[in-house]
N, C-alpha and C positions, 0 to 999 in steps of 0.2 A: 342675292346671288350674283351680284355684279353684272346684271344684264337687263336690257329693256325688252319687254314683250310688246311688239308692235301691233298685235291683232292681225286679223286676216285681211289682206288686200288694202291695207291702210295707206301705202305709199310713203310711210314715215321713215323707212330704214335709213335713207341717206340724209335725213333732216333732223334727227333726234340724237342727242348725245348727253352724257352726264356733264355737269358743269365742272366738277372736280374729277381728275383722273382716277382717283380711288374713292368710290362712294362709301367704303367701309370707314372712312375717316369722319363720319357723322354728317356728311352732306351728300344726300342722294338726289339733289336737285337735277332736273333735266332742262335742256334748252331745245325749243322747237324753232327751227330756222325756216325762213321762207313760208310763213303762214299762208294757208289757202282756206277758202270758204269751206271746203270739204273736211278741214281739220276740226270743225265744230263738233263737240261731243263731250262725253264725260271721261276724264282721265283719272286713273287711280295710281296712287303712290303706295307701295307696300314695302315696308322696311322691317327686316328681321334682324335683331341683335340678340337679346335674351328672350324677348317676346316679339310678337308680330303686331305692328301698328299699320293701320290702313287709313288713308285719307283720300277722298274723292274731290276733284275740282271740275267744275263745268266751265268749258272754254267755248266762247261764242266768237267766231271770226266773221266780221261783216265785210262786204265788198267795198272797195274804195269808190267813193262817189264819182259819178261821171261829171265832167265839167258842164255847168249849166249853159243853156242857150238863152240869151237875153235879148230883148228888143223893146223899142219904145212904141207906144201908140199915142197918136196925137201930134200936132204940129209943135215943133220946138221953137217957141217964141218967148223971149225974156218976159218974165212976169206972169206967164200963163202956166197952166197945169198940164202935165203929161202923165202917162201911165207907163211904168217900167214893168215889164213882164219877164219872168224867168221860168224855165222849165228844165227839169233833169229827169232822166229815166231812172 
């Protein structure tokens, strides 16, 4: 039907668009811009030409890792061992 159903309260209205201007030309692909963790979910593509075809895709958006904090334990002396510790939330 040449439209995207965004679901209720999804916040996708300004971030989803068809890849091609006219999806009736056999490409009903959509582009999700500015992905957010809250976009994780099951998306359904439903195309109707002569018959209806439905395909579901599960999208998992993970958070960008935080830069780790690293430090050494032990005295830095040439030829000796030290321990490098790193931590990230």
